[in-house]
N, C-alpha and C positions, 0 to 999 in steps of 0.2 A: 623484436622479440614479442613485447605487448600486443601489436597490431596481429601478429599469427596468433597469439593465445586469444583474442579477441574474436577471430575467425574461426578459432576451435571451439570457443565456446558456443557461437552461434549455431556451429555445424551440428553440435550435439543436440542442442535446443532443436534444431529443425528436424533432426532424426524422430523426435516424437511425434512430428507431423505425419509420418509415413503410416505408423499403425492408429494415429488419432483419423487419419483420412478414410481408413478402412471402416471406421463407424460412420463419421461426417457424411462421407459420399452416399451412404443408404438413406440417411433422414432429411438431407438438405438437396433438393433437384437443381437448384441455381450452383452450377459448377464452380463459379470463383468463390462464392461464399463459402462452399464446402471445402474449398482448399484452404481459405483466409482462416478458418476454426480449426484445422487439423492439430495444429502444434499445441494450443491450450487443451483440446480435447485429449491428444496423447498423453501430454503431461498430467491432466487431471485422472485418465484412468490409470496409468503406471503408477503417478505418485500416490495415489488413495490405495493401490493395492500392497505396496511399501510399505506405507505409513500403517496401516491397518495391522498387517503383521507384524511390524516393529512394537505396535502400541498393547500388543497382546502376547509379546515376547516370542513369538512365532518364527521371527528373523531377527538376526541383528543387523542393525544398520549399518555396522562398520565391516560386514561380510560383503565387501566390495566386489570379490571376484562373483559370487553367486548374483549379485544385483547387476552385476555388469554384463554376466551371460545372460541373463532373463532379459536385459534391454537389447541384447543383439539378436536373442531370438524373435522378440516382438518387432524388431525391424525387420527382420528377414521375411517373417510372416506377413507384416505389412506391406512389403514390397510385392509379395505374390499375388496378395489380395488385391492390390490395388494397380497391379500393372497394366489393365486394361484403361483405366481411367487416366493414369499417367502419360499412356501414349496419346491417347486421343482429345486431351486436353493442355498438350506441352506448352502451347502458345501461352495460354491463361496463366498456367503455373509459372512460367519464365517471366511474365510480365508482374505478377503478384510479387514472385521472390525477389525479383530486380528491385522491385519500389521497397519492400522489407528492409532489404539488406541496405539499400542507399539511406533508409531512414535512419538504420542501426548506426551505420558508419559516421552519418552525419552529427548523431546526437553525441555519439563518442568523441567526434573531432572537438565540438564545443566543450564537452566534460573536460577534455584533457587540458584545459585552460586552468582549471579549477577542481582538481579530482579528489582533493582532501577530505576523508573521512574525520572531520573534526568540526566543531561547533553545532549548534541547534542540539538535535537528538541523535545524530549520526553514530555515537558511541552505543547507544542503546542498539542500534539496528545491527550495527557490526556486530555487537555482542550476540544479539539473537539468530544471525546468520551463522557466526562460527560455530556457536553452541549446538544449532539445528544440525550442523554437518559432523560434528564430532561424538554426537551421543550415541549409544547403543539401542536405546529404547525410548518410547515416547509415552508421557510426556516427559522432558529431559530435566535434569536437576537444574534450577536457576543458576545461570551465571553470576548472579550478584546477592545470592542470599542461599549459603551452605545449607545442604539438608532439606530443601523444600523445593518442592517441583515447580515449574514456571507456572505463573497464572497470570498470562497475558497471551495476546493472539502471535502465535509462533507458525502457523501452518504455511502461510506466504513463505516466511524465510525458509521453512523446511524445503518447500519445493525449489525454491533457488538453490538451496545446498545441494539437492540430488543433482541438478543439472551441474553443478561445480563438481561434485565427486565424481562423477561420471567422466568428467572432461579434464580432472587432475589439476584444476586452476586454483590457486590460493584465494582464500575468502577475501584478501584485502583487493584483489583484481576482480573477483565475482562481484563485489559490492558496485563496482562501476558498470560492469557488463550487465549485472541484472538490470540496472536503469536503462542501458539502451535497450535491452529486450522488452522492458516493459513501454518503452517510446515506440518502438517499431511494431509491435504486437497492437497496441492501443490504436495507432493511424491505422495500420492495415484492416483491422475489425472494423474501426469508424467507417472507412472508405467502402470497403466490401458490404456492409450491411446498406449503406446509402446506393450505392452500385446497384444492388438487386433490387432495391425499390424504383429507383429511377432510371438506371440502364446510361447514366451520364457519368463519364470519367472526370470531367473538370469538377463538377459539384462535387463529386466523391472525393476528391483530393482536398477541395476547400473545406469538406466535414472533416477529415482527418485532421486537419491544420486548427479549426474551431474547437474540437475536442481536446487536443493534447497541447497546443500552443499558443491560442489566442489568450488574449486578455479582455477585460468588460469595458464596456463604453464608459463606465465610470471611472476607471483607470485612466483612459486616454483623454476624457475631459479634464480629470484634475493634474493630468502631467501637462497638458496644454497651458491649464490656468497657472499652474507651479511656474513653468517656463516665463511667463509674463510677469508675475510677482515676485520672480526671483527664489522661490523656495522650491526646493528639489522633491519631487514628488518619488519615492524610492519603490524599487521593485516589490520590497517586503511589504509596502502598504496597500498593494493590492490585495490582500487578503481582510483590510481592515476598513470599515467604513466610517469608524470613529477614531478620533485622538484625544484621550487613550482610548482602546477598543475593547469591549468586553463581550464581543461576540466575533466570531471567526467567520468568514466567508471564502475559505480556501477553492481553489479550483484547480484541474490538473496543470496547467502552465505553471504556477507556482512551485508544484510539487516537483516538476521535471527540473526547474531552475534549482532548487534549494537539495534536493536529491536525498530526502531522508526516505529510507525504505521502510517507511510506517506501513501498518496494516491496510488502512484505506487506500494507501498509494499501491501497495502490491495487489489488492483487489481489483483493481481498473481494468486491466484485459479481460479478466474472468468475469466481470460485470458485465461488458460489453460482449464477451460469449455467451454471457446469459440473454442477452437482448437479441443476439442473432438466433439462438434456440425459440425464444419467443416469438420472434418474426414468424419462424417456420411453423410454429404451432399457430399463429394467426391464420397461415394459409393452408392448414390442415383440411382435407374434407373427411378424412375418418380417423378414429382414434388408434393411436399405434401405443400398445403399452410398452414396448422395448423402448420407444422414443421417450415416454414418461420417465421411464427408469433412468434413462441417461441424463434428462433434465434435472430429477432428482438430485443426481450426484453432481451435476453443476451448480446446483444451488447450494448443496449442501458444501461444497468446494468453497464457494464465495462466503458462506456463513462462517466456515471455519476460518478463512482468511480474516474476515472482518464481518461481525454478526449484523452490523448495521446495513451491509449490503442484501443480506437475505430478506429483511424486512421489507425494502424497498423492489427486490424482485418478486416476493410474494404477492405485493399489492399489484405489481404490473402483470402478472401472471391472471390473477382473478379479474383484473379490469379487462383484460383481452378476452377471456372466457365468458364474461358477461354477455360479449357479441353474440356468443354462441348459444346452442340449446342447453338445455337444465343438466343433461347427460356429462356435458364437458366440465360442468363445477365438480360434478362428483368425480371425475377423472383428475380435476385440479387437487381436489382433498386428497386423494390417494397419492399424488404427487407431495404435496406437501408434509404428508405423513411420513412417506418413505424419505424424504429427505432429513427429515429430523433424526429418523433411525440411522442413516449415513452419517450424522453428525454426532450422534450419542457417544462414540467411544472419544470424542475430543469433550464434548459439553460435561460429561459426568466428573471431569477432572477440574473444571473451569468453576470458580466461586465469583459470580456476577456481583460488582460493585455498584449495579443499578437499584435504585431506591423506588421508582414506579413511574407512571405516566401521571403529569399534573398540569391542571387548567392555568395558565399564565395569569391572566386577569385576576383568579381568585386567589392565586399563590401570592401575587405582590399584595392584594387586599388584606390577605390574612395575617401577613408579616411586615405589613407596612413598609415596602421595599422602596427606595428612592435612588435616583443616579444609577439606574441599571440598563440605559439605553434600549427602551422598550416605547413603542414599537419601533420598528425600523423605518425610517423616514421614505416618503414614497419616492422621492427624488434619487434616493439611494437603490431602491428597489428597482427604479426605472432604468437606471444606468446598469444594473445587473443583469436583467430580465427584459426590459423594453422590447428591444429588437426582435428576439426571438418570440417573445410572445405576439407582437405585432403581425411579425411575418407568418406565423403560424395561423392565426386567426383570420387575417385577410386572406389566405390561400382557402383555407377550410370555406369560408364564406363563399368565395367566387367558384370553388370547383366542388361543393358539398355533395352534388349528385353523380359524380363520376371519378371522385379521388381515388387513384389508385391505393388497395391497401389502406382504406380510411381507417379501419378500427384499430390497426396496429399503431400508426401515427397518431391517431386521435389518443391512443391509451399512453403513450410516452408523454405527449402535452397535458394530457388530464392528470398523472400522477405527479408529472414535474409541478403543476400549477397546484396540486393537492400539497405537495411539500412546502412551497413557497408560501402558502396560507396556512397550512398547518402550523408550520415552526414560529407563527406569530402568535397561535392559541395555545398550543401544546409544547411542553418540554419534559424530556427524559432526565428525571432527578439523579445526579450522582454526585460524587464528592465536592464539586465545585460550589454547588448550591448550598454545602453544609459549611464548608470551611472558607469560601470567598463569594458571599452573595451574588455580588456584580456580575461574577460569568456563569450564572446558573443556567443560562441556555446557550453556553458556547460550544458544548460539543454537540448538541441537536441540531442547531443552525449549520455547523461545519459538517458533519457526517452525510445530514441527508441533504444539504445545498449541494454537496459533490455530485451526489447522482443526478438532482435536477440540471446541473449544468450540461453533464453528458446526454442526457435525456433531450433535453431543449434544443443542444447543438445539433443533433441527428433529425431531429423532428423539424427544425427550421431549414436544415438543407434541402429536406425533400420537399417542404413549402415551397421553398424559391425554385427548385427545379421545376415545380408544377406549374407556377406561374411565368417561368420563363421559357417552357418548351412548347406549349400548344395554347396560345394565346387565343384562337378563334374557337376554343371549346370552352372560354371562360364564361360563367354567366354575368356579364357585366356589357354595358353598352359601349366601351371603348377597351377591347381587350390589349391593343397596343399600350395604352398606358398604363394598364395592370402590369403588362410584361416590364416596362420600365421601372415599375415601382419595384418589381421583384429584383432586378438588376440593382436598383439605388439601396433595396435593405440589405442584399447581400454583400455588396461593396463596402457599405457601412460596417458591416459586422467584420467583415475580412480587414479592412483598412483600419479601423478602431482597435480591432484584436492585436494588429500588428505593432501598437506601441509597446505592449509589454514585453515580446521577445527581444525588441529593440534594447528597451531599457534595462532588462534582465543580463542580455550579454554585455551591455556597456558597464553595469555597476558590479554584477556578480564575478562574470568571466574575466571581462578585459584588464580588471586591475592588476591582477597576477602578474601579466606582462609576458606570458610564455605559454607553449602547447606543447603538446606530445607526451605528457604522463598520465597514465591511467592507474598506477597503483595507490591508492587511497592510502595508505600507510607512509607514504614518504616524508609526508609533512614532518612525522616524528622522527624521521632520519635527519631532517635539518635540525627540528627546535629540540629532541630530547635524544640525541642518538644512543644514550647508554639505555635506556628505554626500548629503543627500537631494537637494538643488538640482544637484549634479553627476549623481547616477543620471538626473535627470528630463531633464537636457540630454542625455545620451549616449542616452537611448530615444527621444529625439526627432530627434535631428542626427546620430547614428550608426548607420545601419540595418544595417550590415554587423558581424558579430563581429569584433572587432579585439583585438589583444595589449595589453592596460593592466596596466602594474606599479603595485603597491600594497603596501603592508604586508604580511608574511608573518607566520602566528601558529598558534595550534593550535585544536583543534576544540572547539567550543561555546562559542565567543567570537563577539565580532564583527569579526574579521578577516575579510577576503575579502568585505565586504559591497557594494562596488562592482560586481564580478564576479558576487555572487549576485544583486543585484538589477535587473543589467542584461544579464546573459546573455552577457557579454563573457568574455575569456580572459585569466587573470593568470598569470604563469609559476609560481607557486606557492599555493595557497590554504591550506585546513586539512590540515597538515602529516601530522596521524596519519591522517586519513581517506585521504589518498592512498596512505600506506605501506599500509594495510589492503587498499584496493582493488588495490593492486599487488604483495600479500604473495606473495613467490616460494617456492612451495609445493615446488619441486624442491630448493631449497637446506637443508629441514630435514627431508627424509625420513628417518625412525628418530631423531627429533629427540628429546633429554632435555627434558621439561617445564623451563621456567624458567631454562635456560642460555641464553646469549646466542649469538646468530647474525646473521648479514647476511642480511637478508631483502628488502633493499629500500630500508631506511631511509636508508643513506649518499647514494642517488642524490637522494632527498627533500631531506635535510638540506643536500646541495651546493648544490641549486637555492636553498634559502633564503639560504644564506650570499651567493651571486652576488647576489640582490637586496638585501642588506644593504650589499654592498659598492657597489652600485649608488646607493642612497640617499646614503651616508656618503664615497665617495671624492671628492677633489676635482680628481682627474685627468680630464680630458675624454676621452683616449684610452681609458683604462681603462672608464668608464662606456659610451662607445661601443660597445666591445668586448662588453660584456655585454648591450647592446641589440640588436646584430646576432645575438647567439647565440641570443637566446629570441626573435627577430623584434617587439621590442616598437614599438609604436607609437603608444602613448601612457604618459604616467606622471602618476600622481596623487599630489598631496601634501596631505594633510589633516591633521588633529589626530592621528590614530591614528599617520600615518607619523612626525610629528614626536615623539610620544611614545615609538615601537619603536624608532627609530634618532636615538640621543641626538646624534651628530654628522654629522646630516643637512646635505647640501651643496646647496643649490638653485641656484645661480648657474649651475652646469655646463649644467643644462636650458634655460637661455635660449641658451645658445650651440649646443644639440644641435637647439633646437627653437622653437615658438612657444607661447604662451598662447593655449588657444582657450576656455577658461572660467575664470572667477574666481568665486569666492563665499567672501565674508568673508576668512579666513585661508587659504582651501584654493584651489588651484590644478591645472588640467589642463592640460598641455603635449602637443602634438603633436609627434612628433619627424619632423622633416624628412629625407628621402632624396635 
């Protein structure tokens, strides 16, 4: 059953490609690349249209009949417009589609060994997905802060919920299917970009592996050293260069293992989609304003999913345009402005927690910071980026006068290198610098380093192909030696990169001891069956998002599990996360790191205190006042509530409402008005 649902989800997502292709084939001359970008292109166009209308209350997002009919109309229109392209490129399409579907199914096969949406920040991601899917308008009411609109990146979750709603797939399944879509699309786009640049299928497949699945040489060396020393180097250590670590160096292979549907991860295939369009821009001889408008929407989509992506994409676009004439820079400015206009409906409701861009040496000296793990050790940098940079620089040197599409690949390398150097000199100050000074540059190295890995993986693959393909054209006295070096560097990157997926499967997936399950909520059925039964009841019988009181707790726990898996609204969920989402940057302007400031925690903890009073008070009038204050429509009492609130008094809820569901010792009350 779940296998058929996985295929249905993939099929619905693929249908976006039909009308996406109607656009991409007009802008992208390379047929395989045009097809590879068609699905995200269609999702971007259709998704933005629906979201825009729902943001201005011109369309109810729960009007699934209208959205479904609009989708079908778009599909049939796309089939008509693309009929000739589909006939003429049947073999290329079948090959690309076959590879994408295989990648999707292989990933889900591994995912089925450990599909649980539990641990790390998966509750948060599940809550965003379910809330996005069940809302009527955007931005939706925060699922973990009743009465407040969401103040976090939700657009990527919305796009996945759109596919889910069209296919009728439950969100607990959608979560893992979405991971599969992210994997196969990221692999397909990576391979298609490199194939367009090199014409080499084998190298293209390896590039897909490097982008999505490979680990760093640093991880491979540490794993080998750990084996001989008897110290296990875990898959989770791949994102850390220190122990303990105050900086994060996450790359896609770790994201695909852990399976948190975070904004930076949801943005990955859209970031690659942007790179594909920028490649087309690099090849363009004439300015096409329609193409610039489409590129603007693509950049806006990346920015709304994860604003950090837009910064890198802007930098890459202008790096490419520098190689063109001055009038192209003007067109680039037009694109940037238009993309901001596309993003405006999203940005106008978003309160940024960023304090500004800071120069690291001055910041450290000013506040006398120590034990901050700066700068990053040279050997660590070498272990992460060394093989990529060596291959790219070597290939550019040897083929500098006839390197195909030089300035696009050079731009990828230059922006990536700029990121690697830049995060050692500058950081974007946020909540971590104020409340936990050692982590002051964690977000900056994390988010921008993610982009550097993707761009260097692609550029390195193209460089390796250039070394391997035509050794006679190399400006080197021994072309055969250069070719062997190209093979050696590519082999080293791939073999060393394979250490990570091996360890990830062995440590993250294999210990569960079984496979075949893709419902991310099944863990709850086993560990907390009463909670699971309640979630099923809510999802089947309460279609409208309602305010449900449940136990309030801190991040990375199983608190807020009812709202997370139902998309409902609770007065307060994970306290620390809500605080970081609503961090008051204006209150700590020019703050001294490590000192105590009121940045919004008081309001969050105040709600938590009220909910504790709601459960523990014996006074019906006090409870009723709290219920009215937060608009509570349901109250849930399960094992976690009884554990969290030692003095829980249940009798008053029978006076304030009625029992609508009962499972074991757990009860769901509906409050009467």
